[in-house]
DOPA-579811 format. One record per atom (N, C-alpha, C): residue in three letters; x, y, z negated. Coordinates in steps of 0.2 Angstrom, whole numbers, padded with zeros to 4 digits, always signed. Layout:
BEGIN
ALAXYZ/...
***
This chain:
BEGIN
UNK-0166+0026-0179/UNK-0172+0028-0180/UNK-0182+0025-0180/UNK-0180+0026-0172/UNK-0186+0022-0169/UNK-0188+0013-0167/UNK-0179+0013-0169/UNK-0180+0005-0171/UNK-0181+0002-0177/UNK-0181+0007-0183/UNK-0182+0006-0191/UNK-0187+0006-0192/UNK-0192+0009-0187/UNK-0200+0012-0190/UNK-0201+0005-0186/UNK-0200+0004-0180/UNK-0203-0003-0179/UNK-0203-0008-0182/UNK-0197-0009-0184/UNK-0197-0014-0191/UNK-0200-0015-0195/UNK-0202-0008-0197/UNK-0203-0008-0204/UNK-0211-0008-0202/UNK-0216-0006-0196/UNK-0222-0008-0195/UNK-0224-0014-0193/UNK-0218-0019-0191/UNK-0220-0025-0190/UNK-0217-0032-0195/UNK-0214-0032-0200/UNK-0213-0030-0208/UNK-0223-0030-0211/UNK-0224-0022-0210/UNK-0230-0022-0217/UNK-0235-0026-0210/UNK-0235-0026-0206/UNK-0241-0031-0200/UNK-0240-0039-0205/UNK-0235-0041-0205/UNK-0235-0049-0206/UNK-0239-0047-0214/UNK-0236-0044-0219/UNK-0237-0045-0224/UNK-0242-0045-0224/UNK-0248-0039-0225/UNK-0254-0041-0223/UNK-0257-0045-0219/UNK-0253-0047-0215/UNK-0258-0055-0211/UNK-0256-0061-0215/UNK-0254-0061-0219/UNK-0252-0064-0225/UNK-0254-0065-0230/UNK-0258-0060-0231/UNK-0259-0059-0237/UNK-0266-0062-0237/UNK-0270-0059-0230/UNK-0280-0060-0226/UNK-0278-0066-0227/UNK-0273-0070-0225/UNK-0272-0076-0224/UNK-0275-0078-0228/UNK-0267-0079-0236/UNK-0267-0079-0242/UNK-0278-0079-0244/UNK-0279-0073-0243/UNK-0285-0072-0245/UNK-0293-0076-0242/UNK-0290-0077-0236/UNK-0295-0081-0231/UNK-0295-0090-0235/UNK-0289-0090-0237/UNK-0288-0097-0238/UNK-0294-0096-0246/UNK-0291-0094-0249/UNK-0295-0092-0255/UNK-0301-0095-0256/UNK-0305-0087-0251/UNK-0313-0087-0249/UNK-0314-0096-0247/UNK-0311-0099-0244/UNK-0315-0107-0241/UNK-0315-0110-0245/UNK-0309-0110-0252/UNK-0308-0114-0257/UNK-0315-0112-0264/UNK-0316-0106-0265/UNK-0321-0105-0268/UNK-0329-0106-0265/UNK-0329-0103-0257/UNK-0333-0108-0257/UNK-0338-0114-0255/UNK-0332-0117-0254/UNK-0330-0126-0256/UNK-0334-0128-0261/UNK-0331-0125-0268/UNK-0332-0127-0274/UNK-0341-0123-0273/UNK-0340-0118-0273/UNK-0347-0115-0275/UNK-0354-0120-0271/UNK-0352-0124-0265/UNK-0358-0126-0262/UNK-0358-0135-0266/UNK-0354-0136-0270/UNK-0354-0141-0277/UNK-0360-0139-0280/UNK-0361-0131-0281/UNK-0366-0130-0288/UNK-0371-0133-0289/UNK-0374-0136-0283/UNK-0382-0140-0281/UNK-0381-0145-0285/UNK-0388-0147-0287/UNK-0388-0155-0292/UNK-0388-0160-0287/UNK-0382-0164-0288/UNK-0378-0169-0283/UNK-0381-0175-0285/UNK-0384-0180-0281/UNK-0388-0187-0281/UNK-0385-0189-0281/UNK-0387-0194-0288/UNK-0381-0202-0289/UNK-0377-0203-0284/UNK-0379-0206-0280/UNK-0376-0209-0272/UNK-0369-0203-0272/UNK-0372-0195-0272/UNK-0365-0193-0268/UNK-0361-0191-0276/UNK-0365-0193-0282/UNK-0358-0193-0285/UNK-0354-0198-0288/UNK-0358-0204-0282/UNK-0353-0210-0284/UNK-0347-0211-0278/UNK-0350-0209-0272/UNK-0345-0209-0268/UNK-0339-0202-0270/UNK-0341-0195-0272/UNK-0332-0193-0274/UNK-0330-0194-0281/UNK-0332-0200-0285/UNK-0332-0203-0288/UNK-0325-0212-0287/UNK-0326-0214-0282/UNK-0324-0218-0277/UNK-0320-0213-0273/UNK-0319-0209-0269/UNK-0316-0203-0267/UNK-0307-0200-0271/UNK-0312-0202-0278/UNK-0303-0201-0282/UNK-0301-0204-0282/UNK-0302-0210-0281/UNK-0298-0215-0281/UNK-0293-0217-0273/UNK-0295-0210-0268/UNK-0293-0213-0262/UNK-0286-0212-0264/UNK-0282-0213-0257/UNK-0276-0210-0257/UNK-0270-0205-0252/UNK-0278-0204-0250/UNK-0277-0195-0246/UNK-0280-0190-0250/UNK-0273-0186-0251/UNK-0273-0179-0256/UNK-0281-0175-0253/UNK-0282-0175-0247/UNK-0288-0171-0247/UNK-0297-0173-0250/UNK-0297-0178-0250/UNK-0301-0182-0254/UNK-0300-0182-0257/UNK-0299-0183-0262/UNK-0296-0183-0270/UNK-0299-0176-0273/UNK-0296-0171-0268/UNK-0297-0164-0270/UNK-0304-0159-0270/UNK-0306-0161-0263/UNK-0314-0162-0263/UNK-0317-0165-0266/UNK-0316-0171-0269/UNK-0320-0175-0275/UNK-0320-0170-0283/UNK-0313-0170-0285/UNK-0313-0166-0290/UNK-0315-0159-0291/UNK-0315-0155-0283/UNK-0319-0149-0285/UNK-0327-0152-0285/UNK-0331-0155-0282/UNK-0339-0155-0285/UNK-0339-0157-0290/UNK-0337-0165-0294/UNK-0336-0169-0301/UNK-0335-0162-0304/UNK-0331-0159-0305/UNK-0330-0153-0309/UNK-0334-0150-0311/UNK-0336-0145-0303/UNK-0344-0143-0305/UNK-0350-0146-0310/UNK-0349-0152-0306/UNK-0354-0154-0309/UNK-0355-0158-0316/UNK-0349-0155-0319/UNK-0347-0158-0326/UNK-0347-0164-0328/UNK-0346-0169-0323/UNK-0344-0178-0322/UNK-0342-0181-0327/UNK-0344-0180-0335/UNK-0340-0183-0338/UNK-0337-0192-0337/UNK-0343-0197-0332/UNK-0342-0202-0328/UNK-0334-0202-0324/UNK-0332-0199-0323/UNK-0324-0197-0318/UNK-0320-0195-0320/UNK-0319-0194-0329/UNK-0314-0194-0331/UNK-0311-0198-0334/UNK-0310-0205-0334/UNK-0304-0209-0331/UNK-0301-0212-0326/UNK-0304-0208-0321/UNK-0301-0209-0312/UNK-0299-0202-0311/UNK-0300-0196-0313/UNK-0296-0190-0316/UNK-0288-0190-0317/UNK-0291-0196-0326/UNK-0283-0192-0329/UNK-0278-0198-0325/UNK-0282-0202-0322/UNK-0276-0207-0319/UNK-0273-0206-0314/UNK-0266-0205-0313/UNK-0259-0198-0309/UNK-0262-0195-0309/UNK-0263-0187-0317/UNK-0264-0181-0316/UNK-0258-0179-0311/UNK-0252-0181-0314/UNK-0248-0178-0313/UNK-0245-0180-0304/UNK-0251-0183-0303/UNK-0248-0181-0293/UNK-0247-0177-0290/UNK-0241-0172-0289/UNK-0238-0166-0287/UNK-0240-0166-0281/UNK-0243-0170-0276/UNK-0245-0169-0269/UNK-0245-0165-0268/UNK-0247-0161-0261/UNK-0247-0153-0261/UNK-0255-0157-0255/UNK-0261-0153-0254/UNK-0265-0154-0246/UNK-0264-0148-0242/UNK-0265-0151-0235/UNK-0263-0146-0232/UNK-0268-0143-0228/UNK-0276-0147-0231/UNK-0282-0142-0227/UNK-0281-0137-0228/UNK-0287-0135-0226/UNK-0288-0128-0225/UNK-0292-0125-0233/UNK-0298-0130-0234/UNK-0300-0129-0238/UNK-0295-0128-0245/UNK-0291-0133-0247/UNK-0286-0135-0250/UNK-0279-0132-0250/UNK-0279-0130-0244/UNK-0271-0127-0243/UNK-0265-0125-0249/UNK-0259-0130-0250/UNK-0256-0125-0256/UNK-0257-0129-0263/UNK-0261-0132-0264/UNK-0265-0133-0270/UNK-0261-0143-0271/UNK-0260-0143-0275/UNK-0260-0151-0279/UNK-0265-0154-0280/UNK-0261-0162-0281/UNK-0268-0164-0284/UNK-0266-0165-0289/UNK-0262-0162-0295/UNK-0263-0160-0300/UNK-0268-0156-0303/UNK-0265-0152-0298/UNK-0270-0144-0299/UNK-0278-0144-0298/UNK-0280-0149-0295/UNK-0288-0151-0289/UNK-0289-0156-0296/UNK-0287-0159-0301/UNK-0287-0163-0307/UNK-0289-0161-0311/UNK-0285-0157-0312/UNK-0281-0153-0316/UNK-0289-0148-0319/UNK-0290-0146-0316/UNK-0295-0140-0312/UNK-0303-0140-0316/UNK-0301-0149-0312/UNK-0312-0152-0312/UNK-0310-0155-0321/UNK-0306-0155-0325/UNK-0306-0158-0331/UNK-0308-0152-0337/UNK-0303-0147-0334/UNK-0305-0140-0339/UNK-0313-0138-0336/UNK-0314-0141-0333/UNK-0323-0138-0332/UNK-0325-0142-0335/UNK-0325-0150-0335/UNK-0325-0152-0339/UNK-0328-0153-0347/UNK-0322-0150-0349/UNK-0318-0152-0356/UNK-0323-0145-0357/UNK-0321-0140-0355/UNK-0321-0133-0358/UNK-0317-0132-0362/UNK-0309-0132-0362/UNK-0305-0130-0365/UNK-0302-0127-0361/UNK-0299-0122-0363/UNK-0296-0116-0362/UNK-0289-0115-0360/UNK-0287-0118-0354/UNK-0280-0119-0352/UNK-0276-0116-0348/UNK-0272-0114-0345/UNK-0271-0109-0340/UNK-0268-0115-0339/UNK-0268-0115-0332/UNK-0266-0121-0326/UNK-0263-0116-0319/UNK-0259-0116-0317/UNK-0254-0113-0311/UNK-0256-0117-0305/UNK-0257-0113-0300/UNK-0258-0118-0295/UNK-0249-0117-0290/UNK-0247-0114-0293/UNK-0238-0116-0291/UNK-0234-0119-0295/UNK-0236-0119-0299/UNK-0230-0124-0307/UNK-0233-0132-0306/UNK-0228-0136-0307/UNK-0228-0140-0304/UNK-0231-0144-0312/UNK-0233-0152-0313/UNK-0239-0155-0317/UNK-0234-0152-0324/UNK-0239-0152-0329/UNK-0237-0148-0334/UNK-0238-0157-0338/UNK-0235-0158-0344/UNK-0233-0163-0346/UNK-0239-0160-0355/UNK-0238-0155-0355/UNK-0241-0153-0362/UNK-0252-0152-0361/UNK-0252-0149-0352/UNK-0258-0149-0351/UNK-0260-0155-0351/UNK-0257-0161-0349/UNK-0260-0169-0347/UNK-0262-0170-0354/UNK-0258-0171-0359/UNK-0256-0171-0363/UNK-0263-0170-0368/UNK-0265-0162-0366/UNK-0273-0160-0372/UNK-0277-0164-0370/UNK-0279-0164-0361/UNK-0283-0167-0357/UNK-0284-0175-0361/UNK-0277-0177-0362/UNK-0277-0187-0363/UNK-0282-0186-0372/UNK-0280-0182-0377/UNK-0281-0179-0382/UNK-0288-0179-0383/UNK-0290-0174-0382/UNK-0297-0172-0377/UNK-0300-0179-0375/UNK-0299-0184-0372/UNK-0305-0189-0369/UNK-0303-0195-0373/UNK-0299-0196-0377/UNK-0298-0200-0383/UNK-0304-0197-0390/UNK-0302-0191-0392/UNK-0310-0189-0395/UNK-0315-0189-0395/UNK-0317-0189-0385/UNK-0323-0189-0387/UNK-0326-0196-0382/UNK-0319-0202-0378/UNK-0319-0209-0379/UNK-0324-0207-0373/UNK-0319-0205-0370/UNK-0321-0204-0362/UNK-0316-0208-0358/UNK-0308-0211-0361/UNK-0305-0215-0359/UNK-0306-0220-0353/UNK-0312-0224-0356/UNK-0311-0229-0351/UNK-0322-0229-0350/UNK-0325-0225-0348/UNK-0332-0225-0346/UNK-0334-0231-0344/UNK-0329-0231-0337/UNK-0335-0238-0333/UNK-0335-0245-0338/UNK-0343-0245-0338/UNK-0344-0252-0343/UNK-0338-0258-0338/UNK-0336-0262-0342/UNK-0333-0268-0339/UNK-0337-0274-0338/UNK-0345-0275-0337/UNK-0351-0277-0334/UNK-0349-0275-0326/UNK-0353-0278-0322/UNK-0355-0277-0317/UNK-0362-0271-0316/UNK-0360-0268-0323/UNK-0365-0260-0321/UNK-0368-0257-0313/UNK-0371-0254-0310/UNK-0371-0254-0303/UNK-0376-0250-0303/UNK-0375-0242-0302/UNK-0383-0237-0299/UNK-0388-0241-0297/UNK-0383-0241-0291/UNK-0387-0244-0287/UNK-0393-0252-0286/UNK-0391-0255-0291/UNK-0394-0260-0292/UNK-0398-0257-0296/UNK-0396-0253-0304/UNK-0402-0249-0307/UNK-0408-0250-0307/UNK-0405-0245-0302/UNK-0413-0243-0297/UNK-0419-0245-0290/UNK-0413-0253-0291/UNK-0418-0255-0284/UNK-0423-0256-0290/UNK-0431-0257-0285/UNK-0436-0259-0288/UNK-0438-0264-0282/UNK-0442-0267-0284/UNK-0446-0272-0279/UNK-0452-0273-0280/UNK-0458-0271-0278/UNK-0466-0271-0280/UNK-0466-0266-0288/UNK-0468-0269-0293/UNK-0468-0265-0300/UNK-0460-0267-0305/UNK-0458-0271-0301/UNK-0451-0274-0305/UNK-0445-0273-0304/UNK-0439-0273-0307/UNK-0434-0271-0305/UNK-0429-0276-0306/UNK-0427-0280-0301/UNK-0425-0287-0304/UNK-0417-0284-0307/UNK-0415-0284-0308/UNK-0408-0284-0309/UNK-0406-0279-0317/UNK-0411-0274-0319/UNK-0411-0270-0325/UNK-0407-0275-0332/UNK-0414-0281-0331/UNK-0412-0286-0336/UNK-0404-0289-0339/UNK-0402-0287-0332/UNK-0395-0290-0336/UNK-0388-0283-0336/UNK-0393-0279-0337/UNK-0388-0273-0334/UNK-0389-0268-0341/UNK-0395-0269-0345/UNK-0396-0264-0348/UNK-0394-0262-0355/UNK-0390-0269-0357/UNK-0385-0267-0364/UNK-0378-0265-0363/UNK-0378-0264-0355/UNK-0372-0260-0355/UNK-0373-0251-0354/UNK-0379-0249-0354/UNK-0380-0244-0355/UNK-0381-0243-0363/UNK-0387-0247-0367/UNK-0388-0247-0374/UNK-0383-0247-0379/UNK-0376-0248-0376/UNK-0370-0252-0380/UNK-0364-0246-0379/UNK-0367-0240-0372/UNK-0358-0238-0371/UNK-0359-0229-0377/UNK-0354-0232-0380/UNK-0353-0224-0382/UNK-0354-0217-0378/UNK-0350-0218-0370/UNK-0347-0215-0368/UNK-0355-0211-0366/UNK-0358-0216-0361/UNK-0370-0216-0361/UNK-0370-0207-0364/UNK-0369-0211-0372/UNK-0373-0207-0377/UNK-0370-0201-0378/UNK-0364-0197-0375/UNK-0364-0190-0374/UNK-0365-0187-0369/UNK-0372-0191-0365/UNK-0370-0188-0358/UNK-0379-0183-0360/UNK-0379-0178-0355/UNK-0384-0174-0357/UNK-0390-0177-0350/UNK-0398-0174-0352/UNK-0400-0175-0345/UNK-0401-0176-0340/UNK-0396-0171-0337/UNK-0395-0171-0330/UNK-0389-0179-0328/UNK-0386-0177-0332/UNK-0379-0182-0331/UNK-0385-0189-0331/UNK-0390-0191-0336/UNK-0393-0196-0335/UNK-0398-0199-0330/UNK-0398-0193-0328/UNK-0403-0194-0323/UNK-0399-0195-0315/UNK-0392-0193-0315/UNK-0389-0194-0309/UNK-0385-0202-0310/UNK-0386-0205-0315/UNK-0384-0213-0316/UNK-0389-0217-0317/UNK-0395-0215-0321/UNK-0398-0219-0320/UNK-0409-0218-0314/UNK-0408-0212-0314/UNK-0415-0210-0310/UNK-0420-0207-0315/UNK-0421-0206-0308/UNK-0429-0205-0311/UNK-0433-0209-0316/UNK-0432-0209-0323/UNK-0438-0213-0329/UNK-0444-0216-0327/UNK-0446-0222-0330/UNK-0453-0225-0327/UNK-0457-0218-0330/UNK-0456-0216-0336/UNK-0461-0212-0339/UNK-0456-0208-0345/UNK-0460-0200-0344/UNK-0456-0195-0347/UNK-0462-0194-0352/UNK-0457-0192-0359/UNK-0463-0189-0364/UNK-0458-0183-0367/UNK-0460-0176-0370/UNK-0455-0174-0373/UNK-0451-0175-0377/UNK-0442-0175-0374/UNK-0439-0177-0378/UNK-0439-0185-0376/UNK-0441-0190-0373/UNK-0439-0198-0371/UNK-0442-0197-0365/UNK-0436-0201-0364/UNK-0435-0206-0356/UNK-0435-0214-0357/UNK-0440-0216-0353/UNK-0444-0222-0354/UNK-0441-0229-0346/UNK-0436-0232-0347/UNK-0433-0234-0342/UNK-0438-0243-0342/UNK-0440-0244-0338/UNK-0445-0252-0341/UNK-0439-0255-0336/UNK-0437-0260-0339/UNK-0433-0267-0342/UNK-0436-0272-0336/UNK-0439-0278-0340/UNK-0443-0279-0338/UNK-0449-0281-0340/UNK-0455-0286-0337/UNK-0460-0283-0336/UNK-0465-0291-0334/UNK-0468-0294-0341/UNK-0470-0300-0338/UNK-0481-0300-0336/UNK-0480-0302-0334/UNK-0489-0302-0333/UNK-0493-0306-0330/UNK-0500-0306-0331/UNK-0504-0312-0328/UNK-0510-0309-0326/UNK-0510-0311-0318/UNK-0516-0307-0316/UNK-0514-0300-0319/UNK-0518-0297-0319/UNK-0521-0289-0321/UNK-0515-0287-0331/UNK-0516-0294-0332/UNK-0517-0293-0339/UNK-0506-0293-0338/UNK-0505-0288-0345/UNK-0496-0286-0349/UNK-0497-0289-0352/UNK-0493-0294-0352/UNK-0493-0301-0357/UNK-0486-0296-0363/UNK-0479-0294-0357/UNK-0476-0291-0362/UNK-0469-0287-0357/UNK-0469-0282-0362/UNK-0462-0277-0358/UNK-0460-0274-0362/UNK-0453-0274-0359/UNK-0446-0273-0361/UNK-0446-0266-0360/UNK-0443-0261-0363/UNK-0441-0253-0360/UNK-0435-0255-0367/UNK-0432-0246-0359/UNK-0426-0244-0363/UNK-0427-0237-0363/UNK-0427-0232-0370/UNK-0428-0230-0373/UNK-0424-0224-0374/UNK-0421-0220-0371/UNK-0417-0212-0373/UNK-0420-0205-0376/UNK-0417-0205-0381/UNK-0421-0200-0386/UNK-0418-0195-0386/UNK-0421-0189-0384/UNK-0414-0180-0384/UNK-0415-0178-0389/UNK-0409-0175-0393/UNK-0411-0169-0398/UNK-0412-0164-0395/UNK-0410-0162-0388/UNK-0412-0157-0381/UNK-0410-0159-0376/UNK-0410-0155-0370/UNK-0405-0156-0364/UNK-0398-0158-0366/UNK-0394-0158-0371/UNK-0388-0159-0369/UNK-0384-0163-0373/UNK-0390-0168-0379/UNK-0388-0172-0383/UNK-0392-0178-0382/UNK-0392-0183-0383/UNK-0396-0188-0384/UNK-0394-0192-0391/UNK-0401-0191-0395/UNK-0399-0191-0402/UNK-0398-0199-0403/UNK-0404-0205-0398/UNK-0401-0212-0398/UNK-0405-0215-0393/UNK-0401-0222-0392/UNK-0404-0225-0385/UNK-0408-0233-0390/UNK-0414-0236-0387/UNK-0414-0239-0390/UNK-0420-0245-0386/UNK-0422-0253-0388/UNK-0426-0254-0384/UNK-0432-0257-0386/UNK-0435-0256-0384/UNK-0445-0257-0387/UNK-0448-0262-0382/UNK-0451-0267-0386/UNK-0455-0274-0383/UNK-0460-0275-0387/
***
């Protein structure tokens, strides 16, 4: 009788320990994702996008967590690539979570689709298909510009001029995906504009001056219908 009671008590303790451990892991994961809730800089976003292409499971999961919280549409192609990856993270922040689960969770936040994703289930082809259809419908499968567009180069300023914008502005002007970004995503991608007016962002592309006389200025102008929607992108000269 005593022996049976001891075994029962030990079993109960082990169950409580496992539940506590699981709760601790979940709380750490929630905390990690909540820490991503602050507005990420363009450099941080770019680094997390690079981490999505890493072969390290934990790097991918951390990046997916942050990019999902940031609703970063530019990361959609990398999130879709190898979405069916079943590898499991053993890092304490994402212990037991697969690459599929982390990426699909990020895509659910970015897309706003009401899709149930279970941590313990294998990659679901039906879920993956829905994300692919959503990305196709929103022209997000090929977000990356086909040229040498670079966030750091775009934002590089020497004196009063931007030495690289003249060769890159068309990648912004004719990019359908960029036209789907909101104000915060544009700021993350292109940086602070040279001038702001209500509903308009002005980015100087090039400027020709003689002494103090401004002879010619080319400006990329982005007009927002509201904080979430771009109405048009044009070049003014």
